[in-house]
KEDO-90010 format. One record per residue (C-alpha): x negated, y, z negated; residue in one letter. Coordinates in steps of 0.25 Angstrom, whole numbers, plus 5000, padded with zeros to 4 digits. Layout:
<dopas>
XYZa ...
</dopas>
This chain:
<dopas>
500050015000m 499550145005s 499250234992p 500150334997t 501350244995t 501050204981l 501850264970p 501250374962a 500850334948g 501450384935l 500250444929e 499550484942h 499950524955g 499250514968h 498550624977v 498350604993t 497450704998f 498050705012l 497250765026g 498350845033a 497450865045g 497250995052p 498651035054g 499550955063d 500350875055p 500250755064g 498850735061l 499450685046l 498950535046t 500050415043l 499350405028r 499550555026a 501050545031v 501150425021e 500650505009a 501450625012l 502750545012a 502350494998n 501850624992a 502550694980d 501750834980v 501050884993l 499750974990v 499251045002a 498951185009e 500151255015h 499751225028d 499451075025v 500851065018l 501551105032d 500750985038v 501050885028v 502550915021r 503350855033q 502750715029h 503050735015a 504450685008r 505550765004q 505350834990g 503750834990v 503150944981a 502251034989e 501051104985v 500451204994h 499551324994t 500051454991d 498851525000g 499851535014g 499651485027p 498051485026s 498051395014s 496851305017d 495751375008p 494251395014l 493151305006p 492551374995g 493751464991t 494251384980g 495251284977t 496551304985p 497851354977q 499251284978l 500551304974a 501551204971v 502751254980v 503851184972d 503451194958s 504251254948s 503051314941s 503051454948t 503251594943t 504151684951a 504251584962g 502651594964v 502051434963p 501051414954a 499551394960v 498551294956r 497551214962d 497651104971a 496950994963a 497751034951h 499151024959l 498650894965v 498350834951m 499550874943e 500450814955a 499750704955a 499650684938r 501150704939s 501250564947g 501550624960r 500950584974r 500150704979v 499650734993v 498650824994r 498550875008a 497350955015v 497251005029s 496350915037g 495650805029d 495450785013p 494050745016g 493650875020l 494450955010d 493450994998a 494751024988y 495350884991a 494050824987a 494150914975e 495650864973e 495250714974m 494150724963l 495150794955a 496050664957c 494950574953v 494750654941a 496250654937a 496350504940g 497450524951v 497350434963p 497150484977f 496950454991e 496450535004v 497350535017v 496250595027p 496750685038g 496250755051v 495150845047a 495350995055a 493950985060a 494250855068v 495750865071g 495851015076v 494650985086p 495550865091a 496750955093y 495951065100a 495450975110g 493950975105v 493350845103p 492150845093l 491250735098r 491050685112d 490550555118a 489150585115e 489550595100g 489150735097a 488950775082d 490150835075v 489950935063r 491050995054f 490851135048v 491651225039d 491151365043a 491851395030r 490751345021t 489651305030a 488351345026s 487251385034d 486651255034r 487751185040c 487851295051w 486351265054t 486551105055e 487751135065v 487151225073g 485951155076v 486851035080s 487351015093d 488550945089g 489950985088t 490351085076v 491751085069v 491951215061v 492951235052s 493251385051t 494251505052t 494551585064l 493851705060d 492651635057s 492351555069v 491551665075g 490651655063a 490551495064a 490151505078a 489051615074g 488451515064e 488451395074l 487651495084v 486851555073s 486451405069a 486151365083g 487351345091r 487251405105k 488251515107p 488951435119d 489151315110t 490851295113p 491751305101i 493151285100t 494051355089v 495351295084t 496351365075v 497651285069a 497051155074g 498151035076t 499351135075t 500151205087t 499351335083r 498051275086q 497251365095r 495851335101t 494751425107w 493651375115t 492351465115a 490851465112t 490251485099l 489751625105g 491051675111t 492051605100i 492251735091a 492551815104q 493451705109t 494351705096l 494351865096k 494951865110q 495951765106a 496351865097k 496251785084v 495051855079l 495251945071p 496651895066s 497451855054p 497151715059e 495651725057g 495651645044g 496251525050r 495351395051p 494951335064v 494151225069i 493051265079a 492151145086v 490851185091v 489851115100g 489551075115e 490250945113r 491450995106s 492150995120a 492551135121a 492451125136a 493350995136q 494451075127r 495351115140d 495550965142q 495650925128l 496551015121s 497650925121w 498350995109f 498351145112e 498751115127s 500051045122k 501151095132p 501851185121l 500651205112f 500951305101g 502351335107w 503451365096k 504651295101v 505951345096l 506951215095v 508251255093p 508651135084r 508751085070t 507451015065k 508250895065e 508550895079q 507350945084a 506450845077a 506050765090s 506050885099l 505050965090s 504150845088d 504150835103q 503950985104l 502650975094r 502150865103s 501950975114y 501251065105g 502551155101a 502951205088v 504451185088p 505351275079h 506751205076e 507851305075v 509151255073p 510251315081t 511451245076i 511951205062a 512851085059v 514151095051e 515251005048p 516450995057p 517551075054r 518450975052t 517850845046p 518950745047q 518550695060q 517150655056m 517750585044e 518650515051r 517450465061a 516650415049v 517750345043k 517850275056g 516450225056l 516650145043v 518050095048t 517450045061g 518050135070r 516850155079y 515850075087e 514750185088w 514450315082i 513450405090a 512550525085f 512150615094t 511550715082s 510850705070v 511850805065n 512950685068a 512150595060v 512050695049k 513650725050a 513950575049v 512950535037r 513550655029e 514950605031k 514450465028f 513950515014e 515150585013e 515950465012y 514850375005g 514550305018l 513050275023d 512450205034a 513050075033r 514350125038a 513750125052f 513749975050a 514349905063g 514350045071i 513350075083k 512550205081v 512050295092a 511150405091a 510550505100v 509250565098g 508050525089e 508450615077q 509850575077t 509350425077a 508450465066k 509550535058a 510350395059l 509250305055v 508950395042a 510550385039f 510250225040g 510750205054v 509950135066k 510650195080p 511050085088d 510950185101l 509950295105v 509850345118p 508850275126s 508550395135g 508950545133e 509450565118q 510750635122s 512350595123a 512050565138a 510750475133g 511650405122l 512750365133l 511750315143e 511550205132d 512950195126w 513550065129p 514950075135p 516050015127y 516349865128d 517649815121p 516949685121v 515749725113f 516249845106d 517349825096p 517549965094i 517550085105d 517350205099r 516150295095v 515950395083f 515350515089l 514850615078p 514450745085r 514450895085a 515550985088d 514851045099i 514450915104a 514550885121t 515550775126e 514550695134t 514350585124l 515950575122v 516250555136a 515050475138g 515550365128l 517050385132i 516550345147e 515850215140l 517150175135g 517050225120w 518050305113e 517250425105v 517550495093d 516850615094d 516750695081v 516250815076t 515350785066a 514750915064y 514751055069r 513551145075t 513551285073v 512551395075r 511451385064a 510851495058s 509851595063p 508351545061p 507551625053p 507051775057a 505651735062d 506351625071t 507251725077r 506151815079e 505251715086a 506351675094i 506751805100k 505251865099g 504751765107g 504051675096g 504451535101f 503851485114d 505051395119a 506451355114v 507051235117l 508551245120f 509251105118t 510651145121s 511551275125s 511951285111s 510451295106t 510351415114v 511651485110r 511351455096n 509851495096l 510151625103v 511351655093g 510551625081i 509151685084a 509151755097g 508651725111k 507351665113p 506251765118h 506051775133n 504651715131v 505151585125t 505251465134v 506751415135i 506951265136a 508251205139c 508751065138i 509651075150g 510351175161p 511451195151a 510551235140t 509751325150a 511151395154k 511351435141t 509951485139a 510051575151e 511351625147e 510751665135h 509651745143g 508551645141l 507651595152r 507551445153v 506151395155d 506351255152v 507351145155m 507351005151a 507350895164p 508550825154e 509250855143p 508450805133s 507750885121v 506450815123h 506450835138k 506650975135l 505350985126a 504650915137e 505051015146a 504551135137l 503251055136a 503151045152d 503351195152f 502351225143g 501351135150l 501651205163r 501551335156r 500151305151r 499651235163a 500051375171a 499251465160a 497951375162l 498051365177e 498251525178a 497051535166g 498051595156d 497951575142a 499051465137v 499951535129t 501351505123r 502551585128p 502651645114s 501451715117e 501951785129r 502951875121r 502752025121p 501652055110g 501351905108a 499851885107r 499251795117r 498451685112r 497451595121r 497751455116t 496851375125t 
</dopas>
C-alpha cells in the first residue's frame, strides 16, 4: 500500500513534500495527484496552490502566502511567511502569519495529513529541506514526491533541448545566489548553462558570463512564465539580449522581477527553436477564449481549447429554474416507478439534475431505474448519470446531439419492447427534433418540461469590460440563444474579437446583432467548432510568419493595446 493511502496516526500526522512543477498543472505526477486527494491540509505559496488545489478533496484546509502573486521568496531573503486562510485565529479579519515549518508541524501533530507543495521539485528547494529536518526532529513521518524542476521543464516547453547527440555538459546556475567562482567555472566551460534569474537581471547574468570568458555572440534564450499559456520566449546572444528585451518593451517594467529561465550555449539549439517550439506555436496559444456556457456544460470544450493552447473563460448566459407547473414532472417520475416507460432519454446535465432532485424529494434513488433503458447525449450528461449511479444503455456513437441519438435509437418493436413510451425530461425551450424523430421510429413520447432556462445574471464588471473592450481574442457561440443572452447581459463583443458560430442559424443571429462572423463549424458540434477556431488560428499564424510579421493575438490589435512579439 502506498504511504499516501495510509490513515494518519492519532498522535502524529504525515507530511508529503510535493513538487508541483513549473506551472502547468498537467505536469503533476500520478503520485502527486494521489497525495493531494488524501490531504487534510495544503501548505503552499499562492501560485502553487492554484496548480494543486483542483486535485484536492472538497473541504481541504488551505495555507498560503500573504505576499501576493509573486510569492516565491528569493534564496537568502528569509523564511517564507504563510497565512491560514480558513483559520478562526484572526484579528479584524486579518489572518495570523507564522512560518511554514511551524504551520506544517502544527497540522501534522494534530494527526492530519499535510501536503507541503513547492514550485518545481522539493529536492531543489532549500526551505523544503529545512522543513524535512524539522519533521525528523519532531518524529513526524514524511515522504517526498518529486516534481518537474523549472530548470528542466521550462526549456522543454520553450523548444530548447539541453543536450545534443554529443552529450554536451549541462550546468545549472541560480543567478540570485551564484558566487564569482561559480560564474568563472561556467564561463570557461563550453557546455550549456541553464540560469535561473529574474527578467530585469538577465542582462547582468549575461554580462557575468561574458566577463567569465563566454563569447558575446553565444546564443541565449530567455523564457518567462514557462509551461503556462502566458509563456514568452526571446532568442538573442549574450551581447544583445539586454537590448532585445528592451526593444520588446518588457524592460524596464513592473514585470522585471518575474522569474525566468535562460539557456546559454552553442549547443542549446537556439537556432533550432523555430522548428522545436511546439508549445508557443500551438494554434491558439495564449488566446483568451470566451465560452458562453456554465463550467459543467463547458468542461470538455474547455479542455479541448486548452489542448490548442487557449485560455478558456466560461460565462454562463442562462440560469436554470424549476418548471412553473411541477405537476407534469411529478406524474412522469411516478410513471417511472410504476412501469409506464421503456426508455428515459437525457439530453443535458440539467435534465439529470432535475430528475435526481425529484427522486430525492420522493426518497428514491438510482434503483428506481431498474428495468428502464437509459439514453444520454454528451459526455458530461453520461458522467452526471454515472455519478447518480446509472450507467447509460445508449450514448450516440457519432455526433453528440439529438440527431446523433436518433441515428442509433432502435425503432419500436412490439415483439421485443413491452412498452412503447419514452420519458423525455427537457428544457422549456428545447427543439422538437428528438420528439419528431422518436415518433417517426414508432415510439410514444412524454415530452416533459423538467426545468426552465432564463437569462443569467450579468458577469462581473471586469468580464463585461473585457468583452466590450476587446480583452477576449475569440468567443464561441453554440446557439442563437447564447448570442442573444450574452449581448443582453454583457454587451456586444469588440470588433477585434474573433466570432465563431456553430452553424448558419447561430451565425445569422450574430450578424443580426452587428457581429462579423469569422469562423463557422463544418457541422453542428461544439468540438468541431473548437477545431474550426484552431484551424483559423493556425492559418492566421502561418500568414503572419510568411509576411515576416510578429505573431500576435487578436486582442493585441485593439486600439491602445501593446503589441508583443511572441516568437
